[in-house]
C-alpha positions, 0 to 999 in steps of 0.5 A: 468550587469543583470547577476550580479544583478540576482546573487546578488538578489539570494544571498540576497534571500538565506541570508534572507531565511537562517535566517528564521526558516521555511524550504525554500521549504515551502516558495515557491509556490506549482508550484515552489516546484513541479519543485524543487521536479522534479529536485530531482526526476530526480536525484533519477531516474538517480541514481536508488534510488527508495525508494527516487523516491517513497518519492518524488512522494508522495511529488509531489502528496501531492501538489495536482497539476496536474501531467503528466501520466509519474509519474504513470509509474515512481512510478510503476517502483520504486515500482517494484524495491522496491518489492511493487508489488501491488503498481507497478501494480496499478501505471503502469496500471494507466499509460497504461490505459491513452492509449497514445501509442505514449508516449515513456514510453508506451513500457517500461511500457508494458514490466514492466507490464508483469514483474509485473503480476506474482509477483503480483499474487505471492504476492496476494497468499502469502497474502491470505495464511497468512490471512487464517493462521491468521484466522485459528489460531484465530478460533483454539483459539476460538477468534471468534470476532478476527477472524471476525475482521481479515476477514474484515481487510484482505478482505478490503486489498484484501487478501481474496475475499469471506468474507461470506465463512469465516464468515460461517466457523467462525460461524460453529466453534463457533456453534460446540464449543457451542454444544460440551460444551452443550454436555459435560455439559449434560453428566456431569449432567447425570453422577452426576444424576447417581452417586446420584441414 
C-alpha cells in the first residue's frame, strides 16, 4: 500500500513539475541536485564519456558543496582522456596530495600521474614555443606594446617563466629601432646639408 502511495505521489510530483516552466533540477535542493548529477556522472564514467564527466563535475563544483577527493581523481582522469594535460596534472596531484594511501584510487592515480607528467611537459613546451613565436612576431612588426601584453598574458598562463627577460628584449628592440631611425634621420640631414653646400 505504501509503495502504491509513493508511486502516486511521484507521478503527481512529476505532473506538477512538467507543467512548470523551470527546469526540474533547479527546483531541487543542492544536495538532491548533487545526487542526481552523481548518478549521471557514474553513467558517464562507465560509458567513458569523458567530456560529459568534465561537464558534470563542473556542475557539481558549481553547487559549492563539499566533494570527496575522488572527484579530483575522476576530473583528472577525464581531463587526461580529453587531452587537457595541465588540468589533469592539477586535479590528480590534488587527489594525491590528500595523502590517503588506503583509498582504492590512490594507486591508479599514481599510475595516471606518471602518464600525465611527460604529456604536461610536452604541452608546456609547446605553449612556451607558441608564446615565444607570438612575441617575436610582435617585436618584428614593431608592436612593442602588443608584445608586452602578450608577455603578460603568457606569463599569467604559465607558458613563460621570466617576463623580465622578455621585457628587456622588447625594450632593446624598441631602442635599436629608435636609434636606427635617429641614425637614418641624421644621415638624411647630412646628405641634405652636403647637397646644399
